[in-house]
Structures are given as C-alpha cells and as structure tokens.
C-alpha positions, 0 to 999 in steps of 0.5 A: 500500499503506498504511503505519502510522507511531507517532508520539509528540506532546507537548502541554499542555492546560489542565484544566476546573478550571484554565479554571474558575479563570482565569475566575474570577480575572478577574471583579471582585467584582460579576460574580464574585458573579452567577457564584457565584449562578449555580452555587449555583442550577445545583448543589444540592450546592453550599450557601453558609453555615456549616455546621450542623457543621464535620465536613462541611467538615473532611472535605471538605477532606481528601478533597483530601489523599487522607484522609477524615473517618469520618463523611463519604463521599468520593464517591472511595470509590464504584467508578462504574467498575464500573457502566461499560463499559471505554471509557465515560467519564463525561460529567462528566469532560470538562465544566466549569462554565464558558462560553467568552467567546462565551457571555457574556451579551451583552444590556444592561439599559435601564431602561424608558421613552419611546424618544428616537425616540418623545419626538420622534413624540409632540411631532411629534402636535401639529403640524398635517401633512398625511398626506405631510408626516406621513409624511415627518416620522416618516421624518426623525425615524426617521433621528435618531442618538443624538446627535441628528444626520441624518447622511444627505443629503436626496437619499438620504432622498428615494430611501428615501422613494419606495423604502420608504414609496411617497412621491415627493417632492422636496427643497424639500418635505423641507426645509421638513418638516425645518424643523418636525422641527428646531424640535422639542425638544430645540434642535438636534435634527435638524441635519445638521452641528455648525455648523447644531446650533448655530445652531438653538440659538443662534436659539432664544435671546434675540437679544442682540448677543452672540448675533447675532454667534455666530450670524453667526460660526458661519453666515460663519466657522465654520472660522476659529472651529474652528481658533480664528483670533480675530485673523481673526474680529476682523477680518473681523467688526469687532468687539473682543476683547471682543466676540468673547470674549462671543460665544464664551463664548455658543457655549460654553455650547451642547450639540453633541449635543442627543439626548445630553440626553434623560434616556431616551437615557443609558446606565446606569453601573456601580457599581463595587465595589473588590475590594481596600482599602488603608489606612495604620495607623501608617504602615504599609500594610494591604491587605484583600480585599472580603469579598464575594469571600470566601463561605462554601461548603460540600458539601450534607450531604444529597448526602453522606448520599445516598452514604453510604445508597448505600454501606450498601445491599445491593442496587443497582439500575440507577436507584441506579447512575444517581443515585449517578452524578449526585451524584458529578457534583455533588459533584465540580462543587462541590468543584472550584468551592470549591477555584477560589474559594480559589485565586482568594482567594489569587491575587488577594491575593498579586498586589495584596500584590505590587503595593502592596509595589512602589508603596509610596512611592506608597500612603504619599504619594499622588503620582503622581510616585512611581509607579515604572515597573512591568510586568506580568513584575515582578510576575509574576517576584515572585510566581512566576505567569504574566504572564496571571495578572497581567493577569487580576487588573489588568484589571478589578479596582479598590482602595480606596486613601486617594487614591480608587478606582483601576483596578488597571491604572493602576499598570501603565506603561513606563519611560524614562531621566532625564538621571540615568540613573534609571528613571522611570515614563512617568506621572510625565512624563505628570503633569508634563506636564499641569501644564506645559500646565495653568499655560501662558499661554493666549493663547500655548500651548506648542507640542510642541516648547517642552513638549519643551524644557521637560521636557529642562529639568526632567530628562526628555529625551524627543522632540517625537513622544513629548511629542505621544503623551503629550499625545494620551493625556492627551486635550489638543489641539494648542496651536493648539486651546488657545488662548483670548483 
C-alpha cells in the first residue's frame, strides 16, 4: 500500500546573479574585457559609453530601489504574467548569461608558421636517401618531441615501421638513418638521452682540448659529472682542476633542450595587465583600480522606448506579447550584468585595500622580510566576506607596485614563531634562506643541517626537513648539486 509523506528540506542555492558575480570577480583584467565584449555582442539592450542623457541611467538605477523615473519605463511595470499560464515560467528566469568552467574556450592561439617537424623535414629533403631510408627518416622525425628528443627505443620504432608503414628493416639500418637525422639543425636534435644530446652538440664545435675533454667526460663519466664528483673526475681523466673547470664551462654553454631553441616552437607569452596600482604619495599608500575594470555601461534607450510603446498600445497582439517578453529578458540581463560589474569593482577595491593596509610596511619599504603572515581568512574577516571571494580576487590578479608588478596571492603566507615568540612570515624565512645560500662558499656548499643551524642562530628555530621544503620551493638544489670548482 502506497503511503504519502510530507518532508521539509532547507537548502541554499546560488542565484544566477550570484553565479555571474562570482565568475566576474575571478577574471583578471584582460579576460574581463573579453567577457564584457562578449556580453555587449550578445545583448543588444546593453550599451557601452556615456549616455546622451543622464535620465535613462538614473531611471535604471532607481529601478533597483523599486522607484522609477517619470520618463523611463521599468520592465517590471509590464505584467507579463497576464500572457503566461499560471504554471509557466519564462526561460529568462531560469537562465543566466554565464558559462561553466567546462564551457570555457580551451583553444590556444599559435602564431602561423612552419612547425618544428616540418622544419626538420625541409632540411631532410636536401639529403640524398633512397625511398626506404627516406620513409624511416620521416618516421624518426615524426617521433621527435617538442624538446628535440626521441624518447622511444629503436626496437619499438622498428615494430611500428613494420605495422604502420609496412617497412621491414633492422636496427643497424635505423641506427644509420638516425645519424643522418641527428646531423640536422639545431645541434643535438633527435638524441635519445641527455648525454647523447650534449655529445652531439660538442662534436659540432671546434675540437679544442677543452671540447675533447668535455666529450670524454660526458661519454665516460656522465654519472660522476651529473653528481658533481669533481675529485673523481680529476683523478679518472688525469687533468688539473683548471682544465676540468674549462671543460665544464664548455658543457654548461650547451642547450639541453635543442627543440626549444626553434623559433616556431616558442610559446606565446601572455601580457600581464595589472588590475590595481599602488603608489606612495607623501609617505602614504594610494590604491587605484585599473580603469579598464570600470567600464561605462547603460541600458539601451531604444529598448526602453519599445517598452513604452508597448505599454501605450491599446491592442496587444500575440507577436507584441512575444516581443515584450524578449525585451524584458534582455533588459533584465543588462541590469543584472551592470549590477554585477559594480559589485565586482567594489569587491576588488575593498579586498585589495584590506591587503594593502595589512601589508602596509612591505608596500612602503619594498622589503620582503617585512611581509606579515597573512592567510585568506585574515582578509575575509577584515572585509566580512567569504574566504572563497578573497581567493577569487587574489588568485589571478596583479598589482603594480613601486617594486614591480606582483601577483596578489604572493602576499599570502603561513606564519611561524621565532625565538621571541613573534609570528613571522614563512616568506621572510625563505628570503633569509635564499640569501644565506647565495653567499655560501660554492666549493663547500652548506647542507640542510648547517642551514638549519644558521637560521636558528638568526632567531628562526626550524627543523632540517622544513629547510629542505623551503629550499625546494625556492627551486634550489641540494648542497652536492650546488657545488662548483
């Protein structure tokens, strides 16, 4: 027997306007401009620039306060429900002109030109090869990755040639053709390993004693070289310290990724546009929002006149009813978007202002050691907003300071206590650690244990494993790999 139950459920859901606002807040200036351009193209009721008369703008503002200008017809004045059934909801009430993260444009623009593979094939066409050798060489070129290496074993390539190209050959033949491919530019291309890549480049150089010693080191003692066991290299190759130093200098000038040197393989570098600017005026900090984040938008006067004409019409046809529904949809979308833009401006300015005041000492001096420990919750509590909102502002925005353009999220860091029990930023400790490593004796680099002792002497009692973590975050290798002769 079926039973009916009545269940109450309380849940929170974001409105389309809130979703739109959150998406706008997280956009940096350039992406925001693209989003604005897209909205202007899609919504004819939305216009940019100053209005010819301030009345329309005032009327639009007032519509949010449930009042209206005498010359402006608010969309709410039109009782659209009269033209709909009781249970029908207009589509525009359930839609928003936002897009989910999955709908974002994923394509990456590349400059037109010859690809790296085609660049190699063009060179290959000048080399005499029979039909089979050309097919093998073409296949090998196709196997070269963007760094310039062939990462696959020759046995796998031989199998692929048989199955996909119907070419049956042996390893000696492929090896011989590979040498031809490796003779192409840039030097070191089509190498199967780093040591082979370096040797290929060294053999293209003038064969001076330093270059010959460098080749011998790479071919016979690459492991000792990579681990910087210099004493073993001196003994094994019977050379002086100065000769070894000159040979290593030759190796250090080589390109470990020959494919990256090809101009057509370079990636497009995005131009950073600061979202904020901080200046020091008479010893005081002054914050400004990039003007490109504050566009002038208003509702189209023509659309307002359409609504006014519809309201004054004595007879209303079905086509007129459909038209006014479309107009109201566009007007609502325009009002939502303008309101979201204004809220975005306010949120960005309030959040950055709180960050600037929190890190006032740093922005005045430019000394990273003056950065205070700061987490997202500190700023969220200060401006009485959610942590996720602060995260959206900080994650992809830049600020122009007297000390360069900085990513806002770089001002956030965890805290640690020094010997005096004061909270200090982990960035301050990293800066000191970086300075200590920079000034160390490169012939006897400091181990993590010694670095920990030095930091403790400076008043920062942290464990060796923490030193290792900070060192890795700074991109600094272990002591053995920092060693120089």
